[in-house]
C-alpha positions in Angstrom: 92.9 42.6 85.6 90.4 39.9 84.6 91.4 40.1 81.0 95.1 40.1 81.9 94.7 37.0 84.1 92.6 35.1 81.7 94.9 36.0 78.8 97.9 34.7 80.7 96.1 31.5 81.5 94.9 30.9 78.0 98.2 31.8 76.4 100.0 29.6 79.0 97.9 26.6 78.2 98.4 27.2 74.5 102.1 27.5 75.0 102.3 24.2 76.8 100.4 22.5 73.9 102.6 24.1 71.3 105.8 23.0 73.0 104.5 19.5 73.6 103.4 19.2 70.0 106.7 20.8 68.7 104.5 22.9 66.4 106.1 25.5 64.2 104.8 28.4 62.2 103.5 31.9 62.5 100.5 31.1 64.7 102.4 29.3 67.5 105.1 32.0 67.3 102.5 34.7 67.9 101.1 32.8 70.9 104.5 32.3 72.5 105.4 36.0 71.7 102.3 37.3 73.4 102.7 34.9 76.4 106.2 36.2 76.9 105.2 39.8 76.9 102.2 39.3 79.2 104.3 37.4 81.7 107.5 39.5 81.5 106.0 42.9 82.0 108.7 44.7 79.9 108.6 48.2 78.6 106.9 47.0 75.4 104.2 45.5 77.5 102.0 48.6 77.5 101.5 49.0 73.7 101.0 45.2 73.2 98.5 45.1 76.1 96.6 48.1 74.6 96.5 46.3 71.2 95.2 43.1 72.8 92.6 45.1 74.8 91.5 46.8 71.5 91.2 43.4 69.8 89.2 42.0 72.8 86.9 45.0 72.8 86.4 44.7 69.0 85.6 41.0 69.3 83.2 41.7 72.2 81.4 44.3 70.1 80.7 41.8 67.4 78.3 39.9 69.6 74.6 40.6 68.6 
């Protein structure tokens, strides 16, 4: 739950800055895509949430 809430907050803040800056490209598209799936809770939410959890776990394991 904590990862989910913080991910929604971080992606939401990033989405606001992307829309205000009218940025385009693959990075902003990925941020907006992930924000949409985290907030919508669709059927595709499960695999995307698992992928993000795996990425977060991997990044956490990189700490010394």
